[in-house]
C-alpha positions as CSV (number, residue, x, y, z in Angstrom):
1,M,184.7,119.8,197.9
2,S,187.3,121.4,200.1
3,R,185.3,124.5,200.6
4,G,184.7,125.2,204.3
5,L,187.4,122.6,205.2
6,N,189.2,123.6,208.5
7,R,190.9,121.9,211.4
8,T,187.8,121.6,213.5
9,R,185.9,119.8,210.7
10,I,188.9,117.6,210.0
11,L,189.2,116.6,213.7
12,E,185.5,115.9,214.0
13,A,185.6,113.7,210.9
14,A,188.8,111.9,212.1
15,T,187.2,111.2,215.5
16,D,184.0,109.8,213.8
17,Y,186.1,107.7,211.4
18,I,188.2,106.2,214.3
19,D,184.9,105.5,216.3
20,A,183.6,103.6,213.3
21,H,186.8,101.9,212.0
22,G,189.5,102.2,214.6
23,P,192.7,104.2,214.4
24,E,194.7,101.5,212.6
25,S,192.4,102.0,209.6
26,L,192.8,105.7,209.4
27,T,194.9,107.2,206.5
28,M,194.9,110.6,205.1
29,R,193.5,109.3,201.9
30,R,190.6,107.5,203.6
31,L,189.8,110.5,205.7
32,G,189.9,112.7,202.6
33,S,187.4,110.3,200.9
34,H,185.3,110.4,204.1
35,L,185.2,114.2,203.8
36,G,184.8,114.2,200.0
37,V,188.1,115.8,199.3
38,E,191.6,114.8,198.1
39,A,194.1,113.8,200.7
40,M,196.3,116.7,199.7
41,A,193.6,119.2,200.8
42,L,194.0,117.9,204.4
43,Y,197.7,118.7,204.4
44,R,196.9,122.4,204.2
45,H,195.5,122.1,207.7
46,M,197.3,119.0,209.1
47,E,201.0,118.0,209.0
48,G,200.1,114.3,208.7
49,K,198.5,111.3,210.4
50,D,200.6,111.3,213.5
51,R,199.9,114.9,214.3
52,L,196.2,114.3,213.4
53,L,196.0,111.5,215.9
54,G,197.6,113.6,218.6
55,D,195.1,116.4,217.9
56,V,192.2,114.0,218.1
57,V,193.5,112.8,221.5
58,D,194.0,116.4,222.8
59,G,190.5,117.4,221.7
60,L,188.8,114.5,223.4
61,V,190.6,115.0,226.7
62,D,190.4,118.8,226.8
63,D,186.7,118.7,225.8
64,L,186.0,117.0,229.2
65,L,186.9,120.2,230.9
66,D,183.6,121.6,229.5
67,D,181.7,118.6,231.0
68,P,179.0,120.0,233.4
69,R,180.2,117.5,236.0
70,I,183.6,119.2,236.0
71,T,182.5,122.8,235.4
72,S,179.8,122.8,238.2
73,G,182.5,122.4,240.8
74,A,182.6,120.0,243.8
75,D,181.9,120.5,247.5
76,T,184.5,117.9,248.5
77,W,187.7,116.5,246.9
78,Q,186.1,113.0,247.0
79,E,183.2,114.4,244.9
80,Y,185.7,116.0,242.5
81,L,187.6,112.7,242.0
82,R,184.4,110.8,241.4
83,S,183.3,113.4,238.9
84,V,186.6,113.3,236.9
85,G,186.7,109.5,237.1
86,T,183.1,109.0,235.8
87,A,183.5,111.6,233.1
88,M,186.7,109.9,231.9
89,R,185.0,106.5,232.0
90,D,182.1,107.9,229.9
91,L,184.7,109.2,227.4
92,E,186.0,105.6,227.1
93,A,182.5,104.3,226.7
94,D,181.6,106.9,224.0
95,H,184.9,106.5,222.1
96,P,186.1,102.9,222.9
97,R,188.3,102.7,219.8
98,A,189.8,106.1,220.3
99,F,190.4,105.7,224.1
100,P,193.5,103.5,223.7
101,L,195.1,106.4,221.9
102,V,194.3,108.6,224.8
103,A,196.0,106.1,227.2
104,T,199.0,105.0,225.1
105,R,200.2,107.9,222.9
106,P,203.2,109.6,224.5
107,P,202.3,112.9,226.0
108,E,204.1,116.1,225.0
109,A,205.9,116.3,228.3
110,P,207.3,113.4,230.3
111,W,205.6,114.6,233.5
112,L,202.1,114.5,231.9
113,R,200.3,111.2,232.5
114,P,197.5,109.7,230.5
115,P,194.6,110.0,230.5
116,L,194.7,113.5,232.2
117,R,197.5,114.3,229.8
118,S,197.2,118.0,229.0
119,I,198.7,120.9,230.9
120,R,195.2,122.3,231.2
121,W,194.0,119.2,232.9
122,V,197.0,119.1,235.2
123,E,196.4,122.7,236.2
124,H,192.7,122.0,236.8
125,F,193.3,118.8,238.7
126,L,196.1,120.1,241.0
127,S,194.5,123.5,241.7
128,A,191.2,121.8,242.6
129,L,192.9,119.5,245.1
130,V,194.9,122.4,246.6
131,A,191.7,124.4,246.9
132,H,190.3,121.4,248.9
133,G,193.3,121.6,251.3
134,F,195.8,119.3,249.7
135,S,199.5,120.1,250.1
136,H,201.4,120.4,246.8
137,H,203.1,117.1,247.5
138,R,199.9,115.3,248.3
139,A,198.1,116.7,245.2
140,V,200.9,115.5,242.9
141,R,200.9,112.1,244.5
142,T,197.2,111.9,244.1
143,Y,197.5,112.9,240.4
144,K,199.9,110.0,239.8
145,A,197.9,107.4,241.7
146,F,194.6,108.6,240.2
147,T,195.8,108.5,236.6
148,S,197.4,105.1,237.1
149,F,194.0,103.8,238.3
150,L,192.1,105.3,235.4
151,V,194.5,104.1,232.7
152,G,194.7,100.6,234.1
153,H,191.0,100.1,234.7
154,L,189.7,101.8,231.5
155,L,192.2,100.1,229.2
156,L,191.1,96.7,230.7
157,E,187.5,97.7,229.9
158,A,188.4,98.7,226.3
159,S,190.4,95.4,225.9
160,S,187.5,93.3,227.2
161,R,185.4,94.8,224.4
162,G,187.9,93.6,221.9
163,E,189.5,97.0,221.2
164,Q,193.1,97.3,220.1
165,V,195.0,98.6,223.1
166,S,198.6,98.4,221.7
167,P,200.2,99.2,218.4
168,I,199.6,96.6,215.7
169,S,202.9,95.1,214.5
170,A,203.5,93.3,211.2
171,G,204.3,90.1,213.1
172,T,201.1,90.0,215.1
173,A,199.2,86.7,214.8
174,A,195.8,86.9,213.1
175,A,192.7,87.6,215.2
176,G,193.6,85.6,218.2
177,N,193.8,82.3,216.4
178,E,197.5,81.8,217.3
179,G,199.8,82.7,220.1
180,P,200.6,81.6,223.6
181,G,197.7,79.7,225.3
182,A,195.5,79.8,222.2
183,T,195.2,76.0,222.0
184,E,195.1,75.2,225.7
185,D,192.2,73.2,226.9
186,P,190.4,74.8,229.9
187,A,189.7,71.4,231.2
188,D,193.4,71.1,232.0
189,H,193.0,73.9,234.6
190,P,190.4,72.7,237.2
191,T,190.4,75.9,239.2
192,V,189.7,78.0,236.0
193,M,186.9,75.6,235.1
194,E,185.4,75.8,238.6
195,L,185.4,79.5,238.6
196,Q,184.7,80.1,234.9
197,H,181.2,81.5,235.7
198,L,182.8,84.1,238.0
199,L,185.6,85.0,235.7
200,S,183.2,85.6,232.8
201,A,180.7,87.6,234.8
202,D,180.6,91.3,233.9
203,H,180.8,93.4,237.0
204,S,182.7,96.3,235.5
205,D,180.4,99.0,236.9
206,R,180.7,97.7,240.4
207,E,184.5,97.0,240.1
208,F,185.1,100.5,238.8
209,D,183.1,102.1,241.7
210,E,184.8,99.9,244.3
211,G,188.2,100.6,242.9
212,L,187.6,104.3,242.8
213,D,186.3,104.3,246.3
214,A,189.3,102.3,247.5
215,L,191.6,104.8,245.9
216,I,189.8,107.7,247.5
217,E,190.0,106.0,250.9
218,R,193.7,105.4,250.5
219,I,194.2,109.1,249.7
220,R,192.2,110.1,252.7
221,L,194.5,108.2,255.1
222,P,197.6,110.0,256.5
223,G,200.5,109.6,254.2
224,G,198.3,108.6,251.3
């Protein structure tokens, strides 16, 4: 039944569906079936799939502004950046199939950068740094460097879990069975063979923390 159907309920259901099946599987018909309504009932609240995906992304990102780690404030700018970074990483861990949308969908304005891609987030981020003594120039440079770090690291983590991090095209080879390097023998690459145990080891927690600390230290230095 469409009774009680509204944007909030639709967005929650769409997020759940993406978490379970991935964004490439989402259609208005399937979402309607998931909600127990006809697809046409969704169009009374949503313009279509593209707008729906955009609203899912906006909801996930803006909901982080209510995270206690963000709302509790920070005594230092280093603590603030760590809080934002770890909260965003938890978002990727909680919604690994939706996070590539957060990182790759074009933002509404060209000066917004994923994953802190909303005007609310830019305002919060820049004003927090300015309150900690950053000049406007340094705050903006930090926003750009920080978001580049987050997108790069978290997309790599999502990809390592097998999540789709780029749009699926009709010509994509099936499930990694074909394509460049698919038939290469690792034995032909002695260095890779020698270091395979190191390459395959999962140190993502340590690497994230070290990368975040290195970025913070770079920002700390004059001219950073």
